[in-house]
N, C-alpha and C positions, 0 to 999 in steps of 0.2 A: 468281248473285245475290251482291252485296256482304255481308259479315257485318255484323250490328247488335249493339249492346249495349243491355242494359236493367239497371235497378236494381230490385231486389225487397226490399222493407221490410215485416217482419212484427211484430217485437218491439222496435222502438226505443222506449226509456223516455222519453227527452227529445224531445218532438215538435218542437222548435224545430231539432234537428239536420236534420231533413227539408228545412228551407229552405236551410241551407248545402249539402247533398247536391245539391239541385235546381241550385245555382249551378254546382257542379262538373260535374253532368251535362249542361247546356247547354254548358259550356265543351268538354267531351270527346265530343261528339257522341251522347249516349245518345238512343236512339229512344223509349223510354217508360219513365216512372217508375210502378211497380206497387206499390200500397198493398194489403196483406192485413189484414182486421180493420176499423179505424177508416178511416172516409172523410175525416174532418176532419184538418188538418194545420196546423202554425205555419209561416208562410212568411218568418218572421224570417230574416235572413242571406242571402235569395235575391237581393236588390237587383234585384226584378222579373223575375228569369229564369223564374219559374214560369209567365209568359204565354207563353215560347217552348218549353215542354216538354208533352208529351203524358202526361196521368196516366190511369190504369187502376185500377180497384178489383175485389178479389174478397174474398169472405167468408171463404175457407179458403185454406190452403196447397195442398191437392190441387186446387182449382179453377184457382188461379194456375199450378201445374205443368202441368195438361193444356192451358192456353192456350198456355204456351210451348212445349210438346212439339209442338203442332199448328203452330207456327212452326218446328220443327226446330231448337230452341234448346236448348243445355246450360245446366245450372244449376250455377253456381260458387259455393261456399261460401268466404267470406273468414274464414279461421280458421286459427290455429297448431294444425293437428291432424295425427295421424299420416298420413303418406302424403301430406301437402300439398306441392304444389310452390313453390318460390320464384317470385313472380310475374314476376320478371326473366327466367326461363327461357320466358316466353310460351307455356304449355302449351295454347293455345287451338286448336281445331279448326274453329269455325264460329260462328254468332251465339251469344252468350252473356249470360245473365242473371247478375248478382252479387247474392248474398244476403249481406246484412249482419246481424251478430248484435246481441245486446242489448249496450249499453254496459258493463255489468258482467259478466254471465255469458256473453256470447258466444253462438254458435249452440247452440239446444236440440237435444235428440235428434231431436225431431220434425222440425226444420228441416233437420238433417243427412241425414235420410232421403230428402229430394227432391233432394239434390245429386248431381251426376253426378262432380265431382272438387272439390278444394280448392286454394286458393292461399294463401300467407302472404307478409308483407312482411318480409324480412329487416331486422334492426337491427343497429347497429355500435356503438353507445354503450351504457352500462350504467346509464342514470339512469331508465328506465321499463320496465314489464313489457310494455306495449302501446300501440297509437296510438289517438287519438280515432277514433270511427267515421267521422266526416266526412273526417279526414285520410286515412284507409285507403281510403275510397272513391275519393277523388281520385287516389290512386296507382295503384290497380288499373285504373281507367277510363283513365288516361293511358297505362299500358303496354297495354291492350287496343287503344287508337286507334293506338299504334305498329304492333303486330302487324297490325292490320286495314288499315294503310295509309290512314287518314283523311286526306283533304286538309287542310292547315293553313289556317286562317281569315286572311283578308287583314287588314292592320294599317293602323290610322289613326293616325299619330303613334307615341306610346308605348303604344298600346293596341291591342286588337283591334275591328274594327268590329262594331257590333251591328245586328241586322236590325230593321226597322220592327215595332213591337208588334202582334202579331195582334189580330184581333177578339176580344174578351172571350167566353169560352164557360164556362158553368157558374158555379157560386158562388165566391166569395172564400174561399181557403184550404179548399177542398172539392173532392174528386174525384168528379165526376158523370158519368154516361152519359147516352144519349139516353132519352127516355121509353119508347121500345119496349124497350131493353134492360133498364131497370129492373123494368118491367112483367113481362116474361118471367123475370126472375131471381126476383121474388117468387112468380110462379106455380109455378116449379120447386120453391122452398123450402117452399112450402104443400103441394104434392103429395108432397114428402118428409118431411113433418112437422117441418120445421126451425124452425118458428116460435118465437121466444124473446124474452127481454128486449132482446137485441141488436138484433133486428129492429124491436122498437118504437121503440129509440132512433134508429135510421136514419130510420123515417117521421117522428118528431118533427123530427130535424134536417134533413130535406128541407125542411120547412115554414119552420123557422128560417132556412135558407140562401136561401130565396126571399124572405123578408122582408128579410134582409140586403141582397140584391141590390137590392131596391126603394130601401132607405134610403141606401146607399152606392154606387149605380150611378154610372159614370163620365159 
């Protein structure tokens, strides 16, 4: 089976960065964009690419990790950390999910715990201590695509051809699963005594998302 790439986002402070990362994700063949915590996101900068990308949501890092491990997927932290490999060395072994850290503080200790290994992006100039998270995502995804041998997209003039826009599924700027998945998720959380204010906000936002779909449907 050919290796796949994933983006795993948990603690991104500027949610408009997700739209730009989604654009890079579609360019470099990412299979799924996984959001942990908040379902809603800002698609600014995506240039419509979110319609061509599968989104998946989990409430916790442990749930996301379990899902990825079921897919036999490594989790790679993108961080200038002890023992991190230069991404140019392509230290990949199989399907990989790239966990991007907070714009200011990087990966937290909790995020680092779920990572199987780390990569960093070597810098050659002296003017900045680190890269913007969306730029970092683009670079590591490009390197993974080279290592995995993803076929290059056909070109149309001086740009790459874009596939027809898929049928819209789910809310605008909203990561939604099927009704069955949501019902099962809530049942499990209720059994585990995990009902909290975040869960209430999710229920409210579900209703808001449905209303927005009616008001702004294509």
